[in-house]
All heavy atoms as TSV, in Angstrom:
chain	resi	resn	atom	element	x	y	z
A	1	MET	N	N	-5.577	51.737	165.198
A	1	MET	CA	C	-5.062	50.491	164.654
A	1	MET	C	C	-5.840	50.175	163.384
A	1	MET	O	O	-7.045	50.154	163.365
A	1	MET	CB	C	-5.216	49.368	165.668
A	1	MET	CG	C	-4.619	48.067	165.186
A	1	MET	SD	S	-4.613	46.783	166.429
A	1	MET	CE	C	-6.205	46.095	166.147
A	2	GLY	N	N	-5.115	49.931	162.337
A	2	GLY	CA	C	-5.761	49.630	161.078
A	2	GLY	C	C	-5.546	48.187	160.658
A	2	GLY	O	O	-4.871	47.400	161.335
A	3	ILE	N	N	-6.150	47.876	159.548
A	3	ILE	CA	C	-6.031	46.529	159.011
A	3	ILE	C	C	-4.613	46.268	158.518
A	3	ILE	O	O	-4.172	45.115	158.459
A	3	ILE	CB	C	-7.076	46.304	157.901
A	3	ILE	CG1	C	-7.153	44.845	157.475
A	3	ILE	CG2	C	-6.762	47.144	156.697
A	3	ILE	CD1	C	-8.013	44.046	158.356
A	4	SER	N	N	-3.877	47.328	158.208
A	4	SER	CA	C	-2.518	47.142	157.695
A	4	SER	C	C	-1.600	46.493	158.730
A	4	SER	O	O	-0.750	45.676	158.382
A	4	SER	CB	C	-1.928	48.475	157.237
A	4	SER	OG	O	-1.788	49.354	158.321
A	5	LEU	N	N	-1.794	46.835	160.000
A	5	LEU	CA	C	-0.984	46.229	161.065
A	5	LEU	C	C	-1.264	44.735	161.163
A	5	LEU	O	O	-0.332	43.927	161.284
A	5	LEU	CB	C	-1.259	46.915	162.400
A	5	LEU	CG	C	-0.479	46.391	163.596
A	5	LEU	CD1	C	1.011	46.669	163.408
A	5	LEU	CD2	C	-0.978	47.015	164.868
A	6	ILE	N	N	-2.529	44.363	161.067
A	6	ILE	CA	C	-2.889	42.951	161.127
A	6	ILE	C	C	-2.307	42.201	159.935
A	6	ILE	O	O	-1.793	41.082	160.074
A	6	ILE	CB	C	-4.423	42.805	161.192
A	6	ILE	CG1	C	-4.941	43.411	162.486
A	6	ILE	CG2	C	-4.843	41.343	161.078
A	6	ILE	CD1	C	-6.440	43.547	162.556
A	7	LEU	N	N	-2.361	42.810	158.769
A	7	LEU	CA	C	-1.813	42.170	157.573
A	7	LEU	C	C	-0.296	42.037	157.646
A	7	LEU	O	O	0.259	41.022	157.212
A	7	LEU	CB	C	-2.220	42.942	156.327
A	7	LEU	CG	C	-3.706	42.881	155.977
A	7	LEU	CD1	C	-4.003	43.791	154.785
A	7	LEU	CD2	C	-4.144	41.468	155.713
A	8	LYS	N	N	0.373	43.039	158.208
A	8	LYS	CA	C	1.827	42.954	158.353
A	8	LYS	C	C	2.228	41.814	159.282
A	8	LYS	O	O	3.138	41.034	158.981
A	8	LYS	CB	C	2.384	44.273	158.905
A	8	LYS	CG	C	2.436	45.398	157.914
A	8	LYS	CD	C	2.966	46.662	158.575
A	8	LYS	CE	C	2.867	47.854	157.661
A	8	LYS	NZ	N	3.323	49.082	158.333
A	9	ILE	N	N	1.539	41.708	160.404
A	9	ILE	CA	C	1.876	40.665	161.372
A	9	ILE	C	C	1.553	39.284	160.814
A	9	ILE	O	O	2.326	38.338	160.996
A	9	ILE	CB	C	1.163	40.931	162.708
A	9	ILE	CG1	C	1.745	42.188	163.347
A	9	ILE	CG2	C	1.302	39.746	163.657
A	9	ILE	CD1	C	1.055	42.643	164.589
A	10	SER	N	N	0.437	39.162	160.110
A	10	SER	CA	C	0.117	37.860	159.522
A	10	SER	C	C	1.098	37.508	158.409
A	10	SER	O	O	1.449	36.334	158.236
A	10	SER	CB	C	-1.322	37.836	159.007
A	10	SER	OG	O	-1.489	38.782	157.973
A	11	GLY	N	N	1.566	38.493	157.663
A	11	GLY	CA	C	2.586	38.249	156.641
A	11	GLY	C	C	3.895	37.781	157.247
A	11	GLY	O	O	4.540	36.859	156.734
A	12	ILE	N	N	4.278	38.399	158.342
A	12	ILE	CA	C	5.493	37.968	159.045
A	12	ILE	C	C	5.338	36.529	159.519
A	12	ILE	O	O	6.243	35.710	159.372
A	12	ILE	CB	C	5.791	38.904	160.233
A	12	ILE	CG1	C	6.229	40.271	159.737
A	12	ILE	CG2	C	6.865	38.317	161.132
A	12	ILE	CD1	C	6.292	41.316	160.823
A	13	GLY	N	N	4.175	36.221	160.069
A	13	GLY	CA	C	3.927	34.858	160.548
A	13	GLY	C	C	3.983	33.839	159.427
A	13	GLY	O	O	4.541	32.747	159.589
A	14	LEU	N	N	3.436	34.183	158.279
A	14	LEU	CA	C	3.457	33.276	157.134
A	14	LEU	C	C	4.877	33.041	156.637
A	14	LEU	O	O	5.291	31.895	156.415
A	14	LEU	CB	C	2.585	33.841	156.014
A	14	LEU	CG	C	2.438	32.992	154.779
A	14	LEU	CD1	C	1.687	31.723	155.106
A	14	LEU	CD2	C	1.712	33.771	153.700
A	15	ILE	N	N	5.640	34.102	156.489
A	15	ILE	CA	C	7.020	33.984	156.009
A	15	ILE	C	C	7.875	33.193	156.998
A	15	ILE	O	O	8.659	32.328	156.605
A	15	ILE	CB	C	7.616	35.382	155.748
A	15	ILE	CG1	C	6.923	36.021	154.548
A	15	ILE	CG2	C	9.121	35.314	155.526
A	15	ILE	CD1	C	7.256	37.481	154.352
A	16	VAL	N	N	7.704	33.475	158.286
A	16	VAL	CA	C	8.491	32.786	159.305
A	16	VAL	C	C	8.145	31.301	159.348
A	16	VAL	O	O	9.030	30.452	159.447
A	16	VAL	CB	C	8.294	33.453	160.688
A	16	VAL	CG1	C	8.814	32.579	161.808
A	16	VAL	CG2	C	8.981	34.800	160.720
A	17	SER	N	N	6.868	30.982	159.249
A	17	SER	CA	C	6.490	29.566	159.306
A	17	SER	C	C	7.015	28.791	158.104
A	17	SER	O	O	7.485	27.653	158.248
A	17	SER	CB	C	4.974	29.422	159.411
A	17	SER	OG	O	4.348	29.891	158.229
A	18	VAL	N	N	6.987	29.387	156.926
A	18	VAL	CA	C	7.530	28.716	155.738
A	18	VAL	C	C	9.040	28.546	155.875
A	18	VAL	O	O	9.582	27.469	155.587
A	18	VAL	CB	C	7.168	29.503	154.464
A	18	VAL	CG1	C	7.932	28.986	153.259
A	18	VAL	CG2	C	5.670	29.430	154.200
A	19	ALA	N	N	9.721	29.593	156.331
A	19	ALA	CA	C	11.172	29.510	156.494
A	19	ALA	C	C	11.552	28.456	157.529
A	19	ALA	O	O	12.508	27.693	157.328
A	19	ALA	CB	C	11.732	30.872	156.893
A	20	CYS	N	N	10.790	28.382	158.617
A	20	CYS	CA	C	11.084	27.383	159.653
A	20	CYS	C	C	10.885	25.969	159.130
A	20	CYS	O	O	11.690	25.079	159.413
A	20	CYS	CB	C	10.209	27.617	160.878
A	20	CYS	SG	S	10.720	29.010	161.883
A	21	GLN	N	N	9.834	25.748	158.374
A	21	GLN	CA	C	9.593	24.415	157.832
A	21	GLN	C	C	10.677	24.008	156.844
A	21	GLN	O	O	11.133	22.858	156.854
A	21	GLN	CB	C	8.229	24.356	157.157
A	21	GLN	CG	C	7.097	24.349	158.140
A	21	GLN	CD	C	5.747	24.234	157.453
A	21	GLN	OE1	O	5.658	24.150	156.235
A	21	GLN	NE2	N	4.691	24.242	158.252
A	22	ILE	N	N	11.103	24.938	156.017
A	22	ILE	CA	C	12.173	24.628	155.059
A	22	ILE	C	C	13.463	24.303	155.797
A	22	ILE	O	O	14.165	23.336	155.459
A	22	ILE	CB	C	12.372	25.806	154.072
A	22	ILE	CG1	C	11.166	25.904	153.137
A	22	ILE	CG2	C	13.656	25.637	153.274
A	22	ILE	CD1	C	11.160	27.140	152.270
A	23	LEU	N	N	13.794	25.101	156.808
A	23	LEU	CA	C	15.018	24.857	157.564
A	23	LEU	C	C	14.960	23.538	158.327
A	23	LEU	O	O	15.957	22.810	158.393
A	23	LEU	CB	C	15.291	26.018	158.516
A	23	LEU	CG	C	15.756	27.318	157.857
A	23	LEU	CD1	C	15.741	28.456	158.857
A	23	LEU	CD2	C	17.129	27.152	157.246
A	24	GLN	N	N	13.810	23.215	158.888
A	24	GLN	CA	C	13.699	21.958	159.629
A	24	GLN	C	C	13.781	20.750	158.704
A	24	GLN	O	O	14.346	19.724	159.077
A	24	GLN	CB	C	12.395	21.934	160.424
A	24	GLN	CG	C	12.433	22.819	161.634
A	24	GLN	CD	C	11.117	22.858	162.394
A	24	GLN	OE1	O	10.102	22.384	161.900
A	24	GLN	NE2	N	11.143	23.457	163.574
A	25	LYS	N	N	13.244	20.856	157.509
A	25	LYS	CA	C	13.329	19.744	156.554
A	25	LYS	C	C	14.773	19.497	156.125
A	25	LYS	O	O	15.141	18.376	155.787
A	25	LYS	CB	C	12.489	20.033	155.308
A	25	LYS	CG	C	11.028	20.148	155.555
A	25	LYS	CD	C	10.349	18.846	155.389
A	25	LYS	CE	C	8.856	19.092	155.566
A	25	LYS	NZ	N	8.097	17.907	155.694
A	26	ASN	N	N	15.581	20.554	156.137
A	26	ASN	CA	C	16.979	20.424	155.759
A	26	ASN	C	C	17.882	20.112	156.943
A	26	ASN	O	O	19.109	20.103	156.814
A	26	ASN	CB	C	17.466	21.705	155.070
A	26	ASN	CG	C	16.857	21.853	153.695
A	26	ASN	OD1	O	16.595	20.874	153.007
A	26	ASN	ND2	N	16.614	23.090	153.298
A	27	GLY	N	N	17.300	19.881	158.113
A	27	GLY	CA	C	18.089	19.494	159.280
A	27	GLY	C	C	18.762	20.640	160.000
A	27	GLY	O	O	19.715	20.433	160.745
A	28	ARG	N	N	18.295	21.832	159.810
A	28	ARG	CA	C	18.878	23.006	160.470
A	28	ARG	C	C	17.904	23.531	161.521
A	28	ARG	O	O	17.344	24.621	161.408
A	28	ARG	CB	C	19.196	24.079	159.445
A	28	ARG	CG	C	20.221	23.618	158.436
A	28	ARG	CD	C	20.555	24.688	157.472
A	28	ARG	NE	N	21.565	24.199	156.527
A	28	ARG	CZ	C	22.323	24.978	155.827
A	28	ARG	NH1	N	22.208	26.282	155.949
A	28	ARG	NH2	N	23.196	24.480	155.001
A	29	ASP	N	N	17.720	22.726	162.555
A	29	ASP	CA	C	16.740	23.061	163.583
A	29	ASP	C	C	17.132	24.297	164.381
A	29	ASP	O	O	16.268	25.080	164.773
A	29	ASP	CB	C	16.550	21.878	164.529
A	29	ASP	CG	C	15.901	20.690	163.829
A	29	ASP	OD1	O	15.114	20.928	162.902
A	29	ASP	OD2	O	16.199	19.543	164.211
A	30	GLU	N	N	18.416	24.477	164.633
A	30	GLU	CA	C	18.853	25.641	165.412
A	30	GLU	C	C	18.569	26.934	164.660
A	30	GLU	O	O	18.108	27.913	165.251
A	30	GLU	CB	C	20.332	25.534	165.727
A	30	GLU	CG	C	20.670	24.389	166.663
A	30	GLU	CD	C	22.164	24.235	166.858
A	30	GLU	OE1	O	22.931	25.010	166.259
A	30	GLU	OE2	O	22.558	23.335	167.616
A	31	GLN	N	N	18.829	26.945	163.367
A	31	GLN	CA	C	18.558	28.145	162.581
A	31	GLN	C	C	17.058	28.401	162.473
A	31	GLN	O	O	16.623	29.557	162.444
A	31	GLN	CB	C	19.182	28.021	161.199
A	31	GLN	CG	C	20.692	28.077	161.235
A	31	GLN	CD	C	21.320	27.876	159.867
A	31	GLN	OE1	O	20.652	27.461	158.929
A	31	GLN	NE2	N	22.607	28.163	159.765
A	32	ALA	N	N	16.263	27.338	162.442
A	32	ALA	CA	C	14.811	27.506	162.420
A	32	ALA	C	C	14.323	28.153	163.708
A	32	ALA	O	O	13.419	29.003	163.688
A	32	ALA	CB	C	14.130	26.158	162.211
A	33	THR	N	N	14.937	27.790	164.813
A	33	THR	CA	C	14.578	28.405	166.089
A	33	THR	C	C	14.930	29.883	166.099
A	33	THR	O	O	14.146	30.721	166.564
A	33	THR	CB	C	15.309	27.691	167.246
A	33	THR	OG1	O	14.983	26.304	167.208
A	33	THR	CG2	C	14.914	28.279	168.590
A	34	PHE	N	N	16.097	30.237	165.568
A	34	PHE	CA	C	16.498	31.644	165.495
A	34	PHE	C	C	15.567	32.449	164.598
A	34	PHE	O	O	15.226	33.598	164.896
A	34	PHE	CB	C	17.939	31.780	165.006
A	34	PHE	CG	C	18.960	31.316	166.007
A	34	PHE	CD1	C	20.045	30.563	165.603
A	34	PHE	CD2	C	18.850	31.634	167.341
A	34	PHE	CE1	C	20.995	30.136	166.511
A	34	PHE	CE2	C	19.792	31.216	168.270
A	34	PHE	CZ	C	20.865	30.458	167.842
A	35	VAL	N	N	15.120	31.858	163.504
A	35	VAL	CA	C	14.184	32.538	162.608
A	35	VAL	C	C	12.857	32.771	163.321
A	35	VAL	O	O	12.255	33.844	163.197
A	35	VAL	CB	C	13.990	31.730	161.301
A	35	VAL	CG1	C	12.823	32.259	160.493
A	35	VAL	CG2	C	15.256	31.761	160.475
A	36	ALA	N	N	12.396	31.790	164.083
A	36	ALA	CA	C	11.139	31.942	164.825
A	36	ALA	C	C	11.249	33.044	165.867
A	36	ALA	O	O	10.333	33.864	166.019
A	36	ALA	CB	C	10.764	30.620	165.472
A	37	ILE	N	N	12.367	33.080	166.573
A	37	ILE	CA	C	12.569	34.128	167.588
A	37	ILE	C	C	12.639	35.501	166.919
A	37	ILE	O	O	12.061	36.475	167.420
A	37	ILE	CB	C	13.832	33.841	168.415
A	37	ILE	CG1	C	13.612	32.600	169.280
A	37	ILE	CG2	C	14.209	35.036	169.281
A	37	ILE	CD1	C	14.860	32.100	169.968
A	38	ALA	N	N	13.320	35.593	165.793
A	38	ALA	CA	C	13.404	36.865	165.073
A	38	ALA	C	C	12.023	37.317	164.611
A	38	ALA	O	O	11.699	38.514	164.663
A	38	ALA	CB	C	14.342	36.730	163.879
A	39	GLY	N	N	11.187	36.389	164.182
A	39	GLY	CA	C	9.826	36.738	163.776
A	39	GLY	C	C	9.008	37.297	164.923
A	39	GLY	O	O	8.266	38.267	164.753
A	40	VAL	N	N	9.155	36.702	166.096
A	40	VAL	CA	C	8.433	37.203	167.272
A	40	VAL	C	C	8.914	38.594	167.637
A	40	VAL	O	O	8.111	39.479	167.962
A	40	VAL	CB	C	8.603	36.226	168.453
A	40	VAL	CG1	C	8.098	36.831	169.747
A	40	VAL	CG2	C	7.904	34.914	168.161
A	41	VAL	N	N	10.216	38.819	167.568
A	41	VAL	CA	C	10.771	40.139	167.901
A	41	VAL	C	C	10.280	41.197	166.915
A	41	VAL	O	O	9.880	42.299	167.314
A	41	VAL	CB	C	12.315	40.084	167.943
A	41	VAL	CG1	C	12.918	41.470	168.002
A	41	VAL	CG2	C	12.775	39.248	169.113
A	42	ILE	N	N	10.281	40.878	165.643
A	42	ILE	CA	C	9.824	41.838	164.628
A	42	ILE	C	C	8.345	42.157	164.818
A	42	ILE	O	O	7.938	43.330	164.736
A	42	ILE	CB	C	10.115	41.295	163.217
A	42	ILE	CG1	C	11.615	41.261	162.974
A	42	ILE	CG2	C	9.424	42.148	162.159
A	42	ILE	CD1	C	12.014	40.534	161.715
A	43	ALA	N	N	7.530	41.149	165.071
A	43	ALA	CA	C	6.105	41.392	165.302
A	43	ALA	C	C	5.887	42.243	166.553
A	43	ALA	O	O	5.016	43.119	166.570
A	43	ALA	CB	C	5.366	40.065	165.416
A	44	THR	N	N	6.682	42.006	167.586
A	44	THR	CA	C	6.570	42.794	168.816
A	44	THR	C	C	6.954	44.248	168.559
A	44	THR	O	O	6.326	45.162	169.101
A	44	THR	CB	C	7.454	42.192	169.917
A	44	THR	OG1	O	7.088	40.818	170.104
A	44	THR	CG2	C	7.294	42.943	171.219
A	45	LEU	N	N	7.951	44.467	167.727
A	45	LEU	CA	C	8.344	45.842	167.411
A	45	LEU	C	C	7.232	46.586	166.682
A	45	LEU	O	O	7.070	47.801	166.859
A	45	LEU	CB	C	9.625	45.848	166.568
A	45	LEU	CG	C	10.892	45.451	167.320
A	45	LEU	CD1	C	12.076	45.379	166.351
A	45	LEU	CD2	C	11.190	46.429	168.433
A	46	PHE	N	N	6.466	45.890	165.861
A	46	PHE	CA	C	5.324	46.524	165.209
A	46	PHE	C	C	4.247	46.906	166.224
A	46	PHE	O	O	3.528	47.888	166.048
A	46	PHE	CB	C	4.703	45.608	164.145
A	46	PHE	CG	C	5.431	45.611	162.834
A	46	PHE	CD1	C	5.797	44.424	162.236
A	46	PHE	CD2	C	5.735	46.788	162.177
A	46	PHE	CE1	C	6.464	44.404	161.024
A	46	PHE	CE2	C	6.401	46.790	160.970
A	46	PHE	CZ	C	6.765	45.598	160.392
A	47	LEU	N	N	4.138	46.138	167.293
A	47	LEU	CA	C	3.086	46.363	168.273
A	47	LEU	C	C	3.449	47.392	169.339
A	47	LEU	O	O	2.567	47.850	170.069
A	47	LEU	CB	C	2.727	45.042	168.957
A	47	LEU	CG	C	2.025	44.027	168.070
A	47	LEU	CD1	C	1.853	42.722	168.829
A	47	LEU	CD2	C	0.684	44.547	167.622
A	48	VAL	N	N	4.706	47.762	169.443
A	48	VAL	CA	C	5.143	48.681	170.503
A	48	VAL	C	C	4.406	50.014	170.415
A	48	VAL	O	O	3.954	50.552	171.428
A	48	VAL	CB	C	6.668	48.880	170.457
A	48	VAL	CG1	C	7.105	50.048	171.303
A	48	VAL	CG2	C	7.365	47.619	170.907
A	49	LYS	N	N	4.235	50.539	169.217
A	49	LYS	CA	C	3.546	51.824	169.044
A	49	LYS	C	C	2.095	51.718	169.497
A	49	LYS	O	O	1.580	52.615	170.162
A	49	LYS	CB	C	3.616	52.263	167.593
A	49	LYS	CG	C	2.943	53.574	167.330
A	49	LYS	CD	C	2.984	53.954	165.873
A	49	LYS	CE	C	2.165	55.192	165.622
A	49	LYS	NZ	N	1.969	55.451	164.210
A	50	GLU	N	N	1.443	50.634	169.151
A	50	GLU	CA	C	0.048	50.454	169.546
A	50	GLU	C	C	-0.090	50.278	171.053
A	50	GLU	O	O	-1.045	50.776	171.655
A	50	GLU	CB	C	-0.555	49.254	168.812
A	50	GLU	CG	C	-0.576	49.409	167.314
A	50	GLU	CD	C	-1.372	50.604	166.838
A	50	GLU	OE1	O	-2.418	50.922	167.453
A	50	GLU	OE2	O	-0.950	51.240	165.860
A	51	ILE	N	N	0.849	49.594	171.677
A	51	ILE	CA	C	0.815	49.420	173.128
A	51	ILE	C	C	1.020	50.764	173.825
A	51	ILE	O	O	0.368	51.066	174.821
A	51	ILE	CB	C	1.868	48.384	173.573
A	51	ILE	CG1	C	1.469	47.002	173.066
A	51	ILE	CG2	C	2.030	48.369	175.089
A	51	ILE	CD1	C	2.537	45.951	173.241
A	52	ASN	N	N	1.911	51.589	173.278
A	52	ASN	CA	C	2.129	52.927	173.824
A	52	ASN	C	C	0.854	53.759	173.729
A	52	ASN	O	O	0.501	54.464	174.674
A	52	ASN	CB	C	3.280	53.610	173.090
A	52	ASN	CG	C	3.644	54.927	173.716
A	52	ASN	OD1	O	3.382	55.167	174.889
A	52	ASN	ND2	N	4.236	55.797	172.928
A	53	THR	N	N	0.157	53.668	172.619
A	53	THR	CA	C	-1.104	54.390	172.462
A	53	THR	C	C	-2.142	53.898	173.461
A	53	THR	O	O	-2.894	54.694	174.035
A	53	THR	CB	C	-1.627	54.214	171.021
A	53	THR	OG1	O	-0.627	54.616	170.105
A	53	THR	CG2	C	-2.880	55.028	170.789
A	54	LEU	N	N	-2.178	52.599	173.680
A	54	LEU	CA	C	-3.117	52.033	174.655
A	54	LEU	C	C	-2.840	52.575	176.051
A	54	LEU	O	O	-3.767	52.996	176.762
A	54	LEU	CB	C	-3.018	50.509	174.660
A	54	LEU	CG	C	-3.812	49.786	175.741
A	54	LEU	CD1	C	-5.302	49.967	175.529
A	54	LEU	CD2	C	-3.429	48.326	175.777
A	55	PHE	N	N	-1.582	52.589	176.476
A	55	PHE	CA	C	-1.253	53.095	177.800
A	55	PHE	C	C	-1.551	54.581	177.921
A	55	PHE	O	O	-2.012	55.045	178.970
A	55	PHE	CB	C	0.200	52.800	178.148
A	55	PHE	CG	C	0.462	51.368	178.521
A	55	PHE	CD1	C	1.605	50.732	178.100
A	55	PHE	CD2	C	-0.439	50.661	179.294
A	55	PHE	CE1	C	1.853	49.407	178.434
A	55	PHE	CE2	C	-0.214	49.342	179.641
A	55	PHE	CZ	C	0.939	48.714	179.207
A	56	SER	N	N	-1.311	55.338	176.877
A	56	SER	CA	C	-1.631	56.771	176.912
A	56	SER	C	C	-3.129	56.989	177.060
A	56	SER	O	O	-3.568	57.871	177.811
A	56	SER	CB	C	-1.137	57.445	175.633
A	56	SER	OG	O	0.250	57.352	175.530
A	57	THR	N	N	-3.912	56.189	176.364
A	57	THR	CA	C	-5.364	56.298	176.478
A	57	THR	C	C	-5.834	55.916	177.874
A	57	THR	O	O	-6.702	56.593	178.447
A	57	THR	CB	C	-6.041	55.395	175.428
A	57	THR	OG1	O	-5.562	55.735	174.132
A	57	THR	CG2	C	-7.545	55.550	175.462
A	58	LEU	N	N	-5.267	54.866	178.428
A	58	LEU	CA	C	-5.645	54.476	179.789
A	58	LEU	C	C	-5.287	55.543	180.813
A	58	LEU	O	O	-6.048	55.785	181.756
A	58	LEU	CB	C	-4.977	53.142	180.150
A	58	LEU	CG	C	-5.524	51.907	179.462
A	58	LEU	CD1	C	-4.673	50.693	179.805
A	58	LEU	CD2	C	-6.963	51.681	179.851
A	59	LYS	N	N	-4.123	56.179	180.625
A	59	LYS	CA	C	-3.728	57.251	181.548
A	59	LYS	C	C	-4.714	58.409	181.473
A	59	LYS	O	O	-5.082	58.998	182.494
A	59	LYS	CB	C	-2.317	57.727	181.223
A	59	LYS	CG	C	-1.244	56.849	181.729
A	59	LYS	CD	C	0.124	57.447	181.404
A	59	LYS	CE	C	1.233	56.551	181.844
A	59	LYS	NZ	N	2.556	57.141	181.513
A	60	SER	N	N	-5.123	58.770	180.258
A	60	SER	CA	C	-6.043	59.904	180.120
A	60	SER	C	C	-7.436	59.560	180.637
A	60	SER	O	O	-8.116	60.424	181.191
A	60	SER	CB	C	-6.108	60.355	178.665
A	60	SER	OG	O	-6.717	59.359	177.854
A	61	VAL	N	N	-7.869	58.328	180.497
A	61	VAL	CA	C	-9.190	57.928	180.975
A	61	VAL	C	C	-9.238	57.918	182.497
A	61	VAL	O	O	-10.179	58.433	183.105
A	61	VAL	CB	C	-9.603	56.554	180.401
A	61	VAL	CG1	C	-10.809	55.989	181.126
A	61	VAL	CG2	C	-9.869	56.655	178.918
A	62	PHE	N	N	-8.227	57.363	183.125
A	62	PHE	CA	C	-8.228	57.240	184.575
A	62	PHE	C	C	-7.543	58.427	185.263
A	62	PHE	O	O	-7.477	58.461	186.493
A	62	PHE	CB	C	-7.563	55.930	184.992
A	62	PHE	CG	C	-8.369	54.725	184.597
A	62	PHE	CD1	C	-7.897	53.854	183.643
A	62	PHE	CD2	C	-9.599	54.486	185.171
A	62	PHE	CE1	C	-8.630	52.744	183.272
A	62	PHE	CE2	C	-10.353	53.387	184.802
A	62	PHE	CZ	C	-9.872	52.522	183.854
A	63	GLY	N	N	-7.031	59.374	184.507
A	63	GLY	CA	C	-6.464	60.579	185.077
A	63	GLY	C	C	-5.198	60.372	185.873
A	63	GLY	O	O	-4.947	61.039	186.858
A	64	LEU	N	N	-4.373	59.441	185.428
A	64	LEU	CA	C	-3.128	59.175	186.154
A	64	LEU	C	C	-2.007	60.068	185.685
A	64	LEU	O	O	-1.798	60.462	184.671
A	64	LEU	CB	C	-2.723	57.707	185.991
A	64	LEU	CG	C	-3.706	56.711	186.583
A	64	LEU	CD1	C	-3.253	55.302	186.245
A	64	LEU	CD2	C	-3.808	56.875	188.077
């Protein structure tokens, strides 16, 4: 895991939070909720590879 993954996720969080605030100020609360959910999904997709690596390491350590 490198610093690039952390920067990508923090960038997604920054963009999503700004977009949500703009949408909420304009009275589009439902769309702001969809943007927030999409941000969580995108961040989770970035983490899937790292989670897979973690499970592979745990399997090799414990010999499962």
